[in-house]
C-alpha atoms as one frame of an Amber mdcrd trajectory, in Angstrom:
protein
-151.421 -28.302 -26.481-153.707 -31.281 -26.033-152.499 -34.115 -23.843-153.136
 -37.622 -25.236-155.270 -39.898 -23.095-156.592 -37.057 -20.996-159.865 -35.171
 -21.333-159.203 -31.435 -21.445-162.351 -30.563 -19.519-161.602 -27.550 -17.294
-163.179 -29.318 -14.316-160.135 -31.559 -14.199-157.785 -28.633 -13.681-156.606
 -28.328 -10.070-155.911 -24.763  -8.967-153.477 -24.448  -6.112-154.794 -21.947
  -3.552-151.227 -21.234  -2.540-148.677 -21.008  -5.322-145.954 -22.198  -2.952
-147.775 -25.283  -1.787-150.938 -27.338  -1.890-152.373 -26.110   1.413-154.401
 -22.892   1.479-153.201 -20.091   3.720-155.105 -19.525   6.923-155.329 -16.541
   9.277-156.347 -18.670  12.207-153.864 -18.426  15.017-153.685 -20.475  18.201
-155.208 -18.643  21.147-152.619 -19.930  23.629-155.169 -19.958  26.418-152.697
 -21.832  28.629-149.984 -19.165  28.271-148.415 -17.827  31.462-148.549 -14.146
  32.367-145.210 -12.335  32.270-143.814  -8.857  32.939-141.008  -7.585  30.689
-137.929  -6.562  32.687-135.496  -5.738  29.884-134.960  -6.198  26.151-131.521
  -6.771  24.670-130.827  -7.653  21.028-133.985  -9.673  20.515-133.781 -11.483
  23.843-136.532 -10.462  26.252-136.192 -11.057  29.989-139.550 -11.564  31.702
-140.710 -12.132  35.241-143.047 -15.152  35.234-144.406 -15.774  38.725-141.167
 -15.684  40.743-138.823 -16.802  37.956-136.766 -14.847  35.453-137.386 -16.286
  31.995-135.601 -15.470  28.742-137.912 -15.325  25.747-138.132 -14.247  22.140
-140.998 -12.709  20.224-143.180 -15.239  18.410-143.467 -14.919  14.651-147.215
 -14.307  14.799-146.608 -10.990  16.583-145.145  -9.618  13.372-143.683  -6.148
  13.799-145.440  -5.433  17.086-142.882  -4.166  19.560-142.221  -5.596  23.003
-140.795  -3.093  25.482-139.936  -2.885  29.161-143.090  -2.760  31.271-145.186
  -4.769  28.839-147.458  -7.454  30.240-147.195 -10.453  27.965-148.349 -14.053
  27.488-145.488 -16.570  27.433-145.367 -20.217  26.319-142.625 -22.823  26.063
-139.882 -23.525  28.572-140.697 -21.379  31.607-138.207 -23.016  33.962-135.819
 -20.087  33.813-132.846 -22.426  33.455-129.771 -21.327  31.554-129.875 -21.728
  27.757-133.665 -22.137  27.678-135.872 -19.939  25.542-139.593 -19.277  25.787
-141.861 -17.472  23.318-143.954 -14.350  23.797-147.187 -14.979  21.911-149.260
 -12.008  22.999-148.767  -8.457  24.260-151.610  -7.346  26.502-153.257  -3.971
  26.024-151.112  -1.172  27.423-152.476   1.223  30.025-149.893   3.809  28.954
-146.976   4.183  26.576-144.139   6.684  26.950-143.094   7.552  23.401-140.370
   9.555  21.749-139.077  10.115  18.249-135.444  10.345  17.230-136.042  13.893
  16.007-138.930  16.298  15.598-138.815  15.737  11.827-138.897  11.949  12.198
-142.447  10.528  12.085-141.275   7.134  13.358-142.149   7.017  17.047-140.683
   4.531  19.496-142.248   3.280  22.706-139.695   3.650  25.498-141.664   2.201
  28.424-145.116   0.631  28.697-147.626   0.605  31.562-145.833   3.175  33.720
-147.942   5.656  35.681-145.218   8.094  36.760-142.244   9.765  35.065-139.303
  10.843  37.227-137.297  13.542  35.445-133.811  13.681  36.968-131.644  16.741
  36.334-128.527  18.166  37.932-128.384  21.811  38.970-124.751  21.906  37.835
-122.120  19.613  36.314-123.747  19.204  33.814-125.748  22.404  33.579-129.544
  22.002  33.697-131.391  22.018  30.383-134.876  23.451  31.002-136.067  22.793
  27.458-135.183  19.114  27.779-137.142  19.079  31.044-140.041  20.734  29.212
-139.900  18.103  26.503-139.980  15.292  29.057-142.964  16.975  30.718-144.795
  17.167  27.389-144.090  13.465  26.781-145.375  12.655  30.289-148.592  14.630
  29.823-149.069  13.104  26.364-148.759   9.588  27.836-150.920  10.341  30.869
-148.064   9.933  33.367-147.688  11.946  36.571-144.395  13.891  36.436-141.909
  13.998  39.318-138.926  16.369  39.205-135.745  15.257  41.001-132.979  17.878
  41.259-129.489  16.701  42.179-126.216  18.456  43.102-127.853  21.377  44.900
-124.547  21.834  46.728-123.161  23.212  43.448-126.001  25.600  42.523-129.260
  26.846  44.082-132.494  25.070  43.193-134.747  28.129  43.610-134.592  29.609
  40.084-135.366  26.295  38.394-138.144  25.466  40.850-139.698  28.891  40.252
-139.982  28.040  36.563-142.055  24.942  37.279-143.986  26.148  40.336-147.115
  27.084  38.302-147.332  23.490  37.066-147.618  22.140  40.609-145.081  19.402
  39.923-143.902  17.386  42.900-140.168  17.661  43.393-137.267  16.410  45.488
-134.019  18.366  45.929-130.802  16.916  47.279-127.597  18.769  48.111-125.520
  15.686  47.472-123.813  15.088  44.172-123.967  11.348  44.786-126.880   9.417
  46.232-124.942   6.456  47.526-124.695   6.491  51.325-121.116   6.879  52.472
-120.028   8.295  49.101-118.802  11.544  50.585-119.305  14.230  53.230-122.424
  16.354  53.416-122.160  20.132  52.938-122.033  22.201  56.095-124.575  24.833
  57.196-122.760  27.516  55.195-123.175  25.488  52.009-119.492  24.614  51.876
-117.863  21.194  51.905-118.570  19.095  54.943-115.995  17.584  57.215-117.301
  14.059  57.435-115.170  11.225  56.172-115.888   9.404  52.929-117.067   6.325
  54.790-119.785   8.100  56.764-123.434   7.887  55.802-124.766  11.277  54.751
-128.079  11.939  56.585-129.170  14.374  53.890-128.570  11.809  51.180-130.483
   9.158  53.113-133.379  11.545  53.690-133.545  12.414  49.985-133.529   8.752
  48.977-136.302   7.974  51.466-138.355  10.904  50.195-138.017   9.581  46.644
-138.891   6.061  47.810-142.107   7.356  49.393-143.143   8.960  46.116-142.415
   5.749  44.192-144.215   3.325  46.498-147.123   1.635  44.772-146.219   3.177
  41.397-144.505   2.067  38.200-141.998   4.870  37.641-139.830   5.426  34.583
-136.639   7.430  35.172-135.391   9.741  32.417-132.649  12.324  32.334-129.551
  13.678  30.645-126.439  11.500  30.936-124.354  12.275  34.014-127.107  13.769
  36.193-127.076  10.924  38.734-130.119   9.023  37.488-128.673   5.524  37.620
-126.844   6.359  40.862-130.208   7.169  42.414-131.667   3.918  41.101-128.741
   2.047  42.670-129.490   3.732  46.007-133.155   2.754  45.767-132.373  -0.833
  44.760-128.910  -1.421  46.283-128.783  -5.147  45.527-128.921  -4.449  41.773
-125.994  -2.098  41.156-125.821  -0.745  37.589-122.748   0.848  36.044-122.485
   4.627  36.419-120.359   7.247  34.699-119.050  10.730  35.418-119.285  13.879
  33.340-116.712  14.248  30.571-114.330  17.032  31.638-113.772  18.138  28.024
-117.329  18.209  26.636-119.216  18.790  29.883-121.568  15.970  28.929-122.355
  12.782  30.754-121.174   9.440  29.475-123.764   6.815  28.502-123.439   3.869
  30.895-127.023   2.577  30.850-127.548   1.111  27.380-130.944  -0.547  27.811
-133.984   0.047  29.985-134.349  -2.183  33.037-137.280  -2.658  35.423-136.390
  -3.286  39.075-138.742  -3.985  41.996-138.484  -1.686  44.994-137.242  -3.744
  47.958-139.637  -4.077  50.878-142.451  -2.023  49.342-144.714  -2.395  46.294
-143.580  -0.545  43.210-141.268  -0.708  40.218-138.406   1.515  39.037-137.546
   1.537  35.330-134.088   2.926  34.596-133.719   4.142  31.008-130.600   5.152
  29.057-129.546   8.789  29.328-131.068  11.036  26.673-129.558  13.973  24.810
-132.712  14.751  22.857-136.395  13.928  23.117-138.286  14.139  19.819-141.952
  15.155  20.084-143.197  14.662  16.531-145.916  12.297  17.810-147.429  14.629
  20.422-151.030  15.800  20.115-151.401  19.246  21.778-154.893  18.372  23.006
-153.450  15.612  25.192-151.023  18.075  26.776-153.890  20.407  27.650-155.542
  17.571  29.603-152.860  18.170  32.239-154.242  21.698  32.754-157.796  21.129
  34.036-158.144  24.817  34.909-157.402  25.827  31.304-158.966  22.994  29.314
-162.589  24.270  29.539-161.456  27.563  28.022-160.438  25.822  24.778-164.110
  25.217  23.907-164.284  28.661  22.268-160.944  28.389  20.484-160.839  28.450
  16.657-160.575  25.123  14.880-157.052  23.650  15.065-155.982  26.438  17.413
-152.339  26.251  18.452-153.217  28.175  21.649-150.567  30.749  20.858-152.541
  32.835  18.375-154.125  36.308  18.760-157.662  34.875  18.638-157.000  32.056
  21.134-159.865  31.905  23.636-157.535  31.073  26.517-156.528  34.728  26.860
-160.134  35.713  27.572-160.520  32.696  29.867-157.584  33.828  32.002-158.658
  37.483  31.877-162.027  36.423  33.310-160.228  34.995  36.341-160.808  31.290
  35.622-157.066  30.502  35.747-153.781  32.136  36.678-151.726  33.848  33.933
-148.669  31.854  35.016-150.491  28.630  34.175-151.234  29.792  30.635-147.628
  30.905  30.233-146.444  27.444  31.319-148.822  25.702  28.908-147.635  27.819
  26.002-144.006  27.265  26.951-144.535  23.498  26.920-146.379  23.560  23.602
-143.659  25.754  22.089-140.990  23.266  23.117-142.275  20.914  20.402-140.413
  23.191  17.995-136.845  22.000  18.137-134.088  24.502  18.884-130.332  24.400
  19.273-129.413  22.617  22.506-132.620  20.591  22.883
């Protein structure tokens, strides 16, 4: 329809570049060059606690980050109110490149992976030798996740006063994993008497400091110094209790094993990064796990943790699972380039990606 008093020349037609407004969209984002550097301590329901210089600052993720996740251990750029005062809120505008990312999936059939911890360089796998019973396949899965992320594994065995550590240590000896064993069921000094030389209950009073417990805690502290260590483990194995012993001024809630189900109770509900007192290093306590999905794992990254076996894969068939009759690793080991126990351990770890009952 022609409008009276107006030339219908198409040059007069104004086309809106944005149907919702007159301004065109732009992909230019502020660079925030004046943003402060922060370290993520914990994340809880959209509120992110960061360490900025010597202050604890509460922040939220800026809209421009989109769906990019922010997790404990991330190094971020923060703007806004950085005073750390109550009821103030800053914004995280950038997540720096991660040096490592510990990932897991909810299940082996779930392709959606989740980053648990960022920028760690060590994974402490805590397991009890009894009460609850050890779960070697869960340990294997944690090891695979550590190797996949490029983290150095550390095995911490608790409650050796209830069961011997030898059989479990023999399983992992070919991997050369560093380990710490404690005969105490609780890490807290003064929590109870130490076992006697016969392996039975000790006679010390509940208020006495257990020298064996103190020695175990100090051994763990030595292995954590100068590292960023994520702690993982089944609920009820003493993981958070150990963290409380390492960082006594920041006591976290702990729980016992359920007498009916034999399983630990979840008391740690979100990951938390804590600085080691008096020495450089960080401890990241994570919630207890009952499963560790490995859908995201690339077998080639696991093999990187076996430098004596990795060269032997050069002659493997394309897409070799390293558990096939024509796998070149068998000939590599037969030629004396690596120990058979090492190949057995590699294949056991790769096989643990296939979920079974009890994982």
